[in-house]
N, C-alpha and C positions, 0 to 999 in steps of 0.2 A: 264656121268659125273657128279659126284658129285660136286656140287658148295659148296664152305665153306665160311661160311659168318662170319665176324669177326665185332662186334658190339661193341663199345666203349662209353661209357655211360660218360659225366664228367657233373657233378652237383656243379654248383657255389653254394656256398651259400652266400647268401646277409642277411645284418641285416633286421631285421621286423620290424624296429621302426618308428613308423608315429611321423611325428611334425605336431602338430596343432597350427594354428595360428589364435590368437582372435584379431581382430580389433577391439579397442574400439574407438568407436565415439563420438565425443565429440559434445557439443550441441551449438549453436550458439551465448549463451547470450539472448535471446530473451525472455523467461521467466526471469531472474533475473532481465534484462531491465524493464518489465512491472510490476512487484513486488517493484520496488523500486518507478516506478512513481503513482503505488497505494497509497504506504505509504506514499509520499510525500502529495499526493491530501488531505488522512485521517488529518494528521497531519496539514494542511493549513484549510481545512474545522473547523477542532475544534476549531483552534487559533480565526477565524472568528465568531465562534459562540460563544466565550466567550468574544469576543470585541465588539458583538453587544448586547450581555446581559449585559456587564457594559456600554453601553452609552445608552441602554432602561432604566438603573437602574438611571442613570444621567438625564435623561429625564424626568424620574418620578419624582424626587426628585427637579427637576426645576420647573414642575407644580404645584407640590405639594406648592412649595415657595411661587410662583404666586400666587397661589389661596387663601394662608393666607394672604398674602400681601392684595389684592383687600378685602379680607374680614375684615378686620382693618380698611382700609380707608373707605369701608362701613358703619363700626360701627362708626368711625368719622362722616362722613357725618349725619347718622342719630341721632345722639348726636346734632349735630349743629342745625339740624332742632329741634329737639326738645327743644332747648336751654339752654343744661346743660353746 
């Protein structure tokens, strides 16, 4: 007895498109925060440096003025001793 076989082939075409999902991971902002803190530290340090330089100049001027006054007083005392 001969057997007959019937083969049915069904082909379903599915689209072959692939979807790529790119997840963008955002930072926590810690780098930006550290940058701002460092910038503030540099600005404050520069300000303090200029303020200190100004006070050094004022101190030096005061010492110079005091030394001139002492020198002038010493000259007057020397003149008084000499009888001039």
